[in-house]
C-alpha positions as CSV (number, residue, x, y, z in Angstrom):
1,M,-40.6,-42.3,-162.9
2,I,-42.5,-39.5,-164.2
3,E,-45.7,-38.4,-162.2
4,F,-48.1,-37.6,-164.7
5,P,-50.4,-35.0,-163.9
6,D,-54.3,-35.0,-164.8
7,A,-53.7,-32.9,-167.9
8,F,-50.3,-32.1,-169.9
9,F,-49.0,-30.8,-173.1
10,V,-46.4,-32.8,-175.4
11,T,-44.2,-30.3,-177.2
12,G,-41.2,-30.5,-178.9
13,T,-38.2,-28.7,-180.0
14,D,-39.1,-29.1,-183.7
15,T,-41.5,-31.0,-186.2
16,G,-40.8,-34.5,-186.9
17,I,-39.4,-34.8,-183.5
18,G,-41.3,-37.8,-182.3
19,K,-44.1,-36.1,-180.2
20,T,-46.7,-38.3,-182.0
21,V,-45.0,-41.8,-181.3
22,L,-44.5,-40.3,-177.7
23,S,-48.2,-39.5,-177.4
24,S,-49.0,-42.9,-179.0
25,M,-46.8,-44.6,-176.5
26,L,-48.4,-42.6,-173.4
27,M,-51.9,-43.7,-174.8
28,S,-51.0,-47.1,-174.9
29,A,-49.6,-47.0,-171.4
30,L,-51.7,-45.0,-169.4
31,D,-55.5,-44.4,-168.9
32,A,-55.9,-41.6,-171.1
33,T,-57.6,-39.3,-173.6
34,Y,-55.6,-37.7,-176.5
35,W,-56.3,-34.4,-178.1
36,K,-54.3,-32.5,-180.8
37,P,-56.1,-28.9,-181.0
38,I,-54.6,-28.1,-184.5
39,Q,-53.6,-30.4,-187.5
40,S,-51.9,-29.1,-190.3
41,G,-52.0,-31.5,-193.2
42,L,-54.6,-33.7,-194.3
43,E,-53.5,-35.5,-197.5
44,E,-51.7,-38.3,-195.2
45,E,-53.2,-39.8,-192.3
46,T,-53.7,-37.2,-189.1
47,D,-51.6,-37.4,-186.1
48,T,-54.8,-38.1,-184.3
49,A,-55.5,-41.1,-186.6
50,F,-52.1,-42.4,-186.2
51,V,-52.3,-42.0,-182.3
52,Q,-55.6,-44.0,-182.5
53,R,-54.5,-46.9,-184.9
54,V,-51.1,-47.6,-183.0
55,S,-52.3,-47.4,-179.7
56,G,-55.4,-49.3,-180.2
57,V,-57.5,-47.0,-178.0
58,T,-61.4,-46.6,-178.6
59,D,-63.1,-43.4,-179.8
60,Q,-64.1,-42.5,-176.4
61,H,-60.3,-41.9,-175.8
62,I,-60.1,-39.4,-178.6
63,I,-61.2,-36.0,-178.8
64,P,-61.4,-34.4,-182.4
65,E,-59.0,-31.5,-183.5
66,R,-60.3,-28.0,-182.8
67,Y,-58.9,-27.1,-186.3
68,K,-58.1,-29.2,-189.3
69,L,-55.9,-27.4,-191.7
70,N,-55.5,-28.7,-195.2
71,T,-51.8,-27.8,-196.1
72,P,-48.8,-29.3,-194.0
73,M,-47.3,-26.1,-193.1
74,S,-46.9,-23.8,-189.8
75,P,-50.6,-23.2,-188.4
76,H,-50.6,-19.5,-189.2
77,A,-49.9,-19.9,-192.8
78,S,-52.0,-23.0,-193.2
79,A,-54.7,-21.3,-191.5
80,D,-54.0,-18.3,-194.0
81,I,-54.5,-20.7,-197.0
82,D,-58.0,-21.9,-195.9
83,G,-59.1,-18.6,-195.1
84,V,-59.2,-19.2,-191.4
85,E,-58.1,-17.2,-188.2
86,L,-57.1,-19.1,-185.2
87,A,-57.6,-17.3,-182.0
88,L,-56.3,-18.0,-178.6
89,N,-59.7,-18.0,-177.0
90,D,-61.0,-20.8,-179.4
91,F,-58.9,-23.4,-177.1
92,K,-60.6,-24.5,-174.0
93,L,-59.5,-27.8,-172.2
94,P,-62.1,-30.2,-173.2
95,E,-63.8,-32.7,-170.6
96,F,-62.4,-36.1,-170.5
97,S,-63.4,-39.3,-168.4
98,T,-60.2,-40.9,-168.1
99,R,-57.5,-40.4,-165.7
100,H,-55.4,-38.5,-167.8
101,L,-55.8,-35.8,-170.8
102,I,-52.6,-35.7,-173.2
103,V,-52.7,-32.7,-175.5
104,E,-50.3,-32.5,-178.5
105,G,-48.8,-29.6,-180.1
106,A,-48.0,-28.8,-183.7
107,G,-44.1,-28.2,-184.6
108,G,-42.1,-26.5,-182.0
109,L,-42.8,-24.2,-179.2
110,I,-42.5,-20.7,-181.0
111,V,-44.5,-22.0,-184.2
112,P,-47.1,-19.5,-184.7
113,I,-50.7,-20.2,-184.7
114,N,-51.7,-16.8,-186.0
115,W,-49.8,-13.3,-186.7
116,K,-49.4,-12.7,-182.9
117,D,-49.5,-16.3,-180.9
118,T,-47.7,-19.1,-180.8
119,I,-47.9,-22.8,-179.5
120,L,-46.3,-21.6,-176.3
121,D,-49.0,-19.1,-175.6
122,V,-51.3,-21.7,-176.5
123,I,-49.9,-23.9,-173.6
124,V,-50.1,-20.9,-171.1
125,H,-53.3,-20.1,-172.1
126,L,-54.4,-23.8,-171.3
127,G,-52.3,-23.6,-168.0
128,L,-50.9,-27.2,-168.9
129,P,-47.4,-28.3,-167.6
130,V,-45.2,-30.0,-170.6
131,L,-43.5,-33.0,-171.7
132,L,-40.5,-31.8,-173.9
133,V,-39.5,-33.8,-176.8
134,A,-36.2,-33.5,-178.3
135,R,-33.8,-35.1,-180.6
136,S,-31.2,-37.2,-179.1
137,E,-28.2,-36.5,-181.2
138,L,-25.6,-34.0,-181.8
139,G,-27.0,-30.4,-182.2
140,T,-29.8,-30.9,-179.7
141,L,-28.4,-29.1,-176.6
142,N,-28.8,-25.8,-178.0
143,H,-32.5,-26.4,-179.0
144,T,-33.3,-28.3,-176.0
145,L,-31.7,-25.7,-173.6
146,L,-33.4,-22.8,-175.3
147,S,-36.7,-24.5,-175.2
148,L,-36.4,-25.2,-171.6
149,K,-35.7,-21.2,-171.1
150,A,-38.6,-20.4,-173.2
151,L,-40.9,-22.3,-171.0
152,R,-39.6,-21.2,-167.7
153,D,-39.6,-17.8,-169.0
154,R,-43.4,-18.1,-169.2
155,K,-43.7,-19.9,-165.7
156,V,-44.5,-23.1,-167.2
157,D,-44.1,-26.3,-165.3
158,V,-41.6,-28.8,-167.2
159,L,-42.2,-32.3,-166.1
160,G,-39.3,-33.6,-168.4
161,V,-37.2,-34.0,-171.4
162,V,-37.6,-37.0,-173.6
163,L,-34.3,-37.5,-176.0
164,S,-36.0,-39.4,-179.1
165,G,-33.5,-41.4,-180.8
166,E,-30.4,-43.5,-180.2
167,S,-29.2,-43.0,-176.6
168,H,-26.3,-40.5,-176.4
169,P,-25.3,-40.4,-172.8
170,S,-23.4,-37.0,-172.9
171,N,-26.5,-35.3,-174.3
172,H,-28.6,-36.8,-171.4
173,E,-26.1,-35.9,-168.7
174,T,-25.6,-32.3,-170.1
175,I,-29.4,-31.3,-170.5
176,E,-29.9,-32.8,-167.2
177,H,-27.4,-30.6,-165.6
178,F,-28.0,-27.5,-167.5
179,G,-31.8,-27.9,-167.7
180,Q,-32.2,-29.0,-164.2
181,V,-34.9,-31.2,-165.4
182,P,-35.6,-35.0,-165.5
183,V,-34.5,-36.5,-168.6
184,F,-35.6,-39.9,-170.2
185,D,-34.5,-41.7,-173.4
186,L,-36.9,-42.9,-176.0
187,E,-34.9,-45.4,-178.2
188,P,-36.5,-46.0,-181.7
189,V,-39.4,-48.5,-181.5
190,S,-39.0,-51.4,-183.7
191,H,-42.9,-51.8,-184.5
192,L,-45.3,-49.4,-184.0
193,N,-48.1,-51.3,-182.2
194,R,-49.5,-51.2,-178.6
195,E,-47.4,-54.1,-177.5
196,H,-44.0,-52.5,-178.4
197,L,-44.9,-49.3,-177.3
198,L,-45.7,-50.6,-173.8
199,A,-42.6,-52.1,-173.7
200,A,-41.0,-48.9,-174.6
201,Y,-42.7,-47.3,-172.2
202,Q,-41.5,-49.4,-169.6
203,T,-37.9,-49.1,-170.5
204,M,-38.3,-45.2,-170.7
205,T,-39.6,-44.7,-167.1
206,H,-38.2,-47.2,-165.3
207,V,-34.3,-47.0,-166.0
């Protein structure tokens, strides 16, 4: 069982790793507000719009992005294209009236937001603990354990690792052992709607 603090940060070992699906699941299960500070790429449905649609929450549970960048690239590159400069001091935790605030990052931990700072710097700046999302399959050990080391080197509290994808018991056990962190399995959700996300949450947190 995860003890969720008032506010926490969902980050990942890569892009397309399952951060937004996990955030949607948590929004479906918890009395929470969602905030994605940086959105890169506006041609398709944004992560904020996706989370709101599949979790079924109202506008009162959604905080608009601090930056919406047009090109689906790393924030620093997308910002350069848009002629925008992102700075750490631009990010401050918003007020929220729910029990929890879920903040979702962009890409992985060391993805740059400008030519100096990274997503990890944003996490440290905001002072939030982290829920780390990683792939469950072959190749995840190096990425996940390096990400945990990067977080701990910066004194960031880690709530747990969520392995996204088909269950891989050996990887689960290895990350739990070497990472010294709780590990949870989030298997593929058959339908991305509130009902199925709630069922996935129950399975993930109560096994």
